N, C-alpha and C positions, 0 to 999 in steps of 0.2 A: 633286635634288641630293646627291652623295655627300658626307658629313661626313668631311673630312680632318684634323679637329683632331687626332686621334691617330693615329698611324702604325699601318698594318695589319702584323700578324704572320702573315697567311695565306700559305702556302707557294705558291711558283711551281711550275708544272708541271715547268720545267726542273730544280728542285731533286730531282724524284722520280727514283728509280732503274731505273724500268722503261721509261723513253721510249726509243723506237728511236733510233739514232743518225743515221738518214736524216733523222728529223725535227729532231733537234738541229742537224745541218748545214744543211739549210733555215732554220732559227731563225737561225744564226749569219750566213748570208748575207744574210737581210733586216736583221739588226740593222747589219751593216757598212754597208748602203745608207742606212738611217736616221741612221747616225752620220755619213756623208759629207754627207747632205743637210741635216742640222740642226746641223752644226758641231761633232759630238763630238770628231772627230779633232784639230780646230783647237784644241779645249780641252787636249787632251792635249799638243799641241806648246807650247801657252802654259805648261803646267807645267813642260815642261822648260827654256823660256826664263826662267822666274821663279828656277829654281835654278842656272842656268848661267851664269857671269859670263865676263867678257872674259879673266879669268885663265886660264879652261880652254882658250883657243883653242890649238889644235894639239895638245891632249892627247886621247888615245882615252878616251872615257867608255864605262863600262858601265852599261846601264839594263836594270833587271829589271821585268818586270809579274807580278804575282800575280793568278791567274784570268785567264790570258792569251786562253782560249778558241781560235779559229781563227787567232790570230796578227795580226789586222787592225790593231790598234794599233800593234804593234812595225814591221809593214810601213810604215804611215804614217810613223812616226818614222825609219826608215831613209830613206824618200823625202826627209824634211826634211833630214836631217844629210847627204846626199848633195848635196843643194841648196846647201848652205851650206858644202860641201867640209870637213866636220869629222868625222873618224873617230870610229866608235862600235862597241861591240860590244852584243850583246842576250841577254837571258836571258828565257824564257817558262816560267813555272810553272802548272800546271793539274792538278787532281786527277783528271781524266778522261782514261785514255789514248787515247780515240778522238779528243778534241779536239787532243792533241798530234800524233797522227798525221796528222790532217787539216791542221795548221798545216804541218807539214814538206811535205805534199803540195802544199798551195795555194801556199806561198812557198818554193821550193827554194832561191832565189838568196838569201834572207834569211840572212845570217850570225849565227845565234843558237844559244844552247845551251838545248835542250828539257828540261825536267824534270817528269816525272809524279810529283806528288806533292801532299799537303796543303801549303801554304806554310809552316806551322809545323815541319814535318818534313823540308822540302826540304834535301838536301846541296848546298851551294854550291860544293862542292870547294875551299875555302880561299880563294874568290873573294868579296870584299866590293864589292857592286856600288856604283857612284857615287850612282844614283837609283834608287829602288824606286817604283812607282806601282801604282795600282789604279783600273781604268776601269769603271764600271756593275758593280761588284764587292760593295762595301760594303753595299748595301741587302739583301743577302742574308742579313745577319747580325744579332743582337741588339747591344745598347748594349754589354753586357759582353764579347761575343766581339770586338767593334770595339775595345775597350780594348785588349784583348791585341794585336790587330793593328796598332794604332799603336805599341805598345811594340816589336813585332817588327820594322816597318818603320824605326823610329828607330834601333834597335840595330844592324841589318843593313846601312844604307846610309851611306856615308861622308860624302856631301854633304847628303841629305835625301830626303824623300819627297813624293808629292802624290796626291790623291784628285781624281777626276772622276766625279760622281755626280749623281743626280736630286734635285731640289727638289720637295717635296710641295706641289702646288698644283692648285686644280681646274682652271685653264685647261689645265695640262699633261696633266692626267688625261683630260678629255675630248676634248682635241685628239689625243692619241696613239690614243685609243680610236677616234674618228672615223676618222682616216688608216689604221689598221690594218684597220678593219672594211671599208673601200672597196678597200684596196690590197694587203693581205697575203694570201699563200696559205698561210700557216702557222698552225695552230690554237695553236702554242706562243706565236708573237707576239701574236696577237689577245687572248689570254688573259693572258699575263705582261707585255706592254708597259705597259697601264694599271695593273696590280697593281703593276708595280715602282715607279710614281710614288706609289701609296699606301703603298708599302713605304719610299719614300724620307725624307730627313731635312730638317728645317728648320734655318735657321742657328743658332737658340738651342740646338737639340738637339746640333748638332756642338759647339758650345762646351762643353756639358755633358760630352760624351764626352771632347773633349781635356783637360778639367779633372780629369775622373776618371782619366785616363791620367797626370796628372802634367806634361802638355806645354803650356807657358804661351805659347811664341812660335810662332805660325802665323798665316797669312793667308787669309781665306776671301773670295771674290769671286763674285759672281752672274754667270752667264754664260748667254747665250742658247743653246739653248732650254730655259730653266728647269734650269739645272744648276750646280752649285757646284764651283769650283775652290779647293781646300784645299792650300796649300803649307806645308812646313816644312823649314826649313832647319837642320841641325844645327850645333851651336856648334864 
């Protein structure tokens, strides 16, 4: 049995610079499938619902994702907003130009502003998003880096921000390891999916990170399958 008492800081293959984009593309496609089957997109939609009140009905919201990858989360949100007849604009930020190019090609009908940049250096062109979120992004960072990220999201979102990420737990680790061993065709997914769980955070660790960031008002909810949805409304 793997010991997940302490968080792993082993780098994922996806974080390396030499990975061919064809392999990254296959990785993103499979992760989108996993997100659909295990309810990841539903958690992202729940994050929006937690921050949007009835007062915003009829208002055009601007929603920004950092670490947007191939744009799958933003497409799921667009489908949600279309379903409830609520207007919305989208922004996707990713440091990899290949991911932004793939997102544009994959979802040409998605009304989004795509930005190739480290999120901290991103030029938002004078636009302050209503909501900023990160999905399966935070476990790539150290606690110190996450403290900076929380500050950035809070300062740059007018309504608030949310995080959708993995709960470090043996059941989650071995379940995704078994599933990807049997069904994945991507060596990146087979290696990084269980490692992502080992790099995830537990509830008390999230509380510590928010405390270090000086953010005291937030909500942490455990979601199936072994995810945390963390929401923070701006005052």
